[in-house]
N, C-alpha and C positions, 0 to 999 in steps of 0.2 A: 731819798736814799743817799744821794751824793752829798747833800748838806749835812746830814747826820753823820755820815762816815768821815767827811772832812773835819767836822767838829769833834770827832772821836767820841760821839755820843752813842751809847749802846742802843740797838733797835732790833725788833722782830720783823720778819717779812714772810709773806706767803704769796706765791704766784701760781695761778692756774695754768693748765696745759695750753689753753687758747690765748693766754695773756690778756684777758679781758677784765678780770676782777682782782687786781693785785691789792694786797694789804701790806702797808709799811707803817710802823708806828714805833715811838720810843718804847724801850723795853718795859718800862713801868706801866704802860697803858695796855699791854697785851691782854692781861687777865680781865680788865674791865670791859674789853671788847669780846670776851668769851673764849679766849685762847689760853690753854694750858699746854706747856711743852716741856720736854726733857731732851737735851742734846748732849750725849756723852757725859751724863751725870750732872749737867747744869740744868736747873729747873726753876720755874717761876711759880711753883705750887708746893703744898705740903703733901707728902705721900700719905695714902690712906689704905687701911686694910679692908678691902671691899669683900663683901659676901653677897650671894652664896658662893660656895666653892665652884671652881671651873668645871664645866661638863662639855662633852663633845658638841660641836655645832651640827645642827640639822641643815643639810645643804640641798637646795633644789637648783642645780646648775642650769644654765641656758640649754634648751633642747639641742641635741646633737645635729638635728636637721637644720636649725637656724645657724649654728656655728659652721656647719659644712658649707652652706651657701656662701657665707663670707670667706671661708677658707679657700674655696675653689676660685673665687673672684681674685683673691690675693695671688694665688698661684698663676692665674692667667696674666696678671700684671707683672709678675716676676719673669715669665717666659716672653713677655713683650718687651722686656728690658727697662721697664719703668721703675722698678725697685729690685734690690737683691736681698733685702732683709726688712721685714715689716713686723712690728710688734702688735699682734692682734689681741684685743681685750674685749671682755663682755662682763656685765654684772650677773651675779647669781644670787637668788633669794636665799636667805638663811634664817634660822630660828634659834634663839638661845634665851635662857632665863636671865642672862646678864644684859644690862643696858650699856650704852656707849661709855659712860664714865666708869662702870665696873671694869670693862675691857681695857680701858686706858690705864687704870691703876694696876690691873692684874698682869698685863702683857709686859714681857721683858724684851727690850730692843734698844739699840744705841740711839735711835731717833724716834721720839713719840710726840704726837700732837693730837689734842682734843679741841674741836670747835663745838661748843656746848650744844648738845642734843642735835647735832647736824652730821658730824663725821669724826672718825678717829683713824689715825695713822700710826702704825708701829713698824717703821721701815728699817731694814737692815742695810740700805744702800745710801752711801754718801753721794751727794751731787758734786759739790766742790768744797774744799777746805782751803783757807788762806791763812798761812802762818809764817811770820817773819819774812814777808815779801815773796814767799813761794806759794804757788797755787797747785793743789793736788786734786785729782779726780779718781774715783774708784768704781768704774763701770762694772756692773754685775750681770753676767750672762752665763747661764748653764745651771740647771737644777736637777736633782735626782733624789729619789727615796734612799736614804742612807742605809736602810735595812735590806736592800737588794744585795744578793751575793756579788762581791767584787764591785760595789757601787762606785768607789773612787776610781778604780781602773776604767770602768765603763764610761764615766763622765769625762775623764781625762783623755780617752782615746776615741770617743765618738766623733766621726767626721763632721756630722751636722753641728755638734756643739763647738768643735774646734773652729769651724768656718764662721759660725755666728759670733763667737767671742772675738776672733781676730778682726772681724769686720767692725765691731763696736770699738775695740781698742784703737783701731786706725782712725775711726771717725772722731773719737774723743781727742786723740792726739792732734788731729787737724784742727778741732775746735779750740784747743788750748793754744795752738800755734798762732791763732789770730789775736790772742791777747797777751801772750807770754813768749819769752825767749828760752833757749836751751831746754826745749821740751824733750823728755825722755820717758820711756817705760821703765820704772824702777823695780816693779814686781809684776810677774806675768803669770796668770792663771793659777792663783793659789786658792785653796779650798777653806771654807768655813762651814761648821755644822751648827744647825739650829734645831733645838728641841721644840716641838709644837704640842698642842693638846691631843694629837692623834699619832704622831710618829716623829722621826728625825729626818732632816733633809740636808743635803750638801748644796752649797752655793759656790760658784766659781767667780772670782773677781780678779782685777788687775789694778795696779797703782801707776798713775801717770803724773809727772811733776814738771812744772815749768817756773821760770823766774819772771815775776811781774815788774813793771817799771816802778820807780820810787814814788810816783804820784798816783798809785793805783786806787787809793781811796776816792779821789775825785772822779775816777773813771769807773767806779764800781757798777753803776747801772748798765753801762755798755758791756762790761765784762760778763755779767750774768746774762743779760738779754742776748748777747752774741753767742752764748752756748745753749740757749733754750730753743725748743724743748730738749730735755736730756736725751742723748743719743740712744741710751739703753732701752728707752721705752717708746721710741718711735721707729728708728731704723735708718737705712741709707739707700740712695742719697736722701738727705733729710727733708728738703722742701717738697719734693714730689711725693715722698713716702707719707708725709703728714697729710697731704691732700687726698691720698688714697685712703688713709685711716678715717678721715672725716666722711668719706663716701661709704665705706663698708661697715663702719660701726654705727652709723646713722644716729648718733647722739653725741652731744658735747661731753667730753670727759670732765670738764670743770676742774676742781682741785686735784682730782685723781691724776697721777703721773705729772703733776706740777712739782713745785719745790717749796720747802720752807726752811728757815734757818734764823740765825741771830749773829749779830756783830757785837763784840764785847768792848769796842772802843779801839782795839788794836788788830784783832784777828776775826776771822769769820768761819763758820761751819754751817753746812746745809745738807739737806736730805732730799732724795727723790720720793715723792708721795706714792709709794707702793705699799702693799699689805694694807688696803684701804677699805674701811667699812663705813657706809653712810646710811642715814635714815632718810627715806624718801616716801612721802605719803603713808607714814606709819609702817612702812616695810623696811626691813634691814637688807641692804644689798652689799655684797662683797664683790669688788671689782678685781679681776685677775686676767692673766693671759700669758702669751709667750711669743718668741720670735719665729717668724715663718721664713724659710729659705727654700731653695729649689730641692733641698734634701729632706724637707719635712714630709711627714705623713699625717693624715687626718687624725687617726686614732691616738697617736702619741701626743699631738698638740692639744687635743681635747682633754686628754688625761692630765696634761701639765696644767691646764687652766684650773682643773679641779684640785690637783695636788697642792696648788699654791693657796688654797682657801684654808687658813689656819690662824691660830693665835699662839705666838711664841711664849713658852712658859719658863724657860731657863736661859 
């Protein structure tokens, strides 16, 4: 990565949550390795009109009893002071007449990635963007069904959502301060609406910006690895929270909640691998979850895990 960036040679990269199976290759090699991606309109494939027409996903979420056991364990860790925010995730089985490539071409999202017949990502969340020597991060925390009465007001005023978002913004600000100077929050808790195959939802995000050193290209691996895993999908404090995640989820996340992106020779853009659908043993699994704090309740968190199982259509 350092050699390619220093030589200003465009490249694609994919890093898993555990940082065990990274993929870094010149941009022109990505498709031959089975990767198709689109990042803010930049793509390495030709768009296709895929059929059949989209239809609702049939969802078999993880049993509430299984989720409850993990949730209660996280709550105990919170009250013991080992974590104060933990993003708890699980896979749900789904059925759809569409295959992964259908979903990849059909879904509308700022960040999309297809690994041939293995997984598809259609992420709304930027990890970091580097442009003109400035580094930006856009942590996303807070989701609600947009059709609920006063949905925006509820999301903006909910104490649990406020606490969760503030925690992640502070964590990302600290992460950026390790690699950049003049770090500041330039936009705080703004809302985006996403239309899905079943409803519309609001997401809450913030923008944090910092100034990189002039030789940042040679330091790019340290910049990215120093911020991994992404704070919005693990929690705080990061190291201890990740160890608790590995215990309670009882399975590797792999590329789910890792990152992918590309460097165009001058600037870089990347996404957090959320809204993630994978094929495993001929079964389609959709991974989702949400942040657990001392203000969380089981029913709301379990429902949020299910609410995030969607394909964006607009």
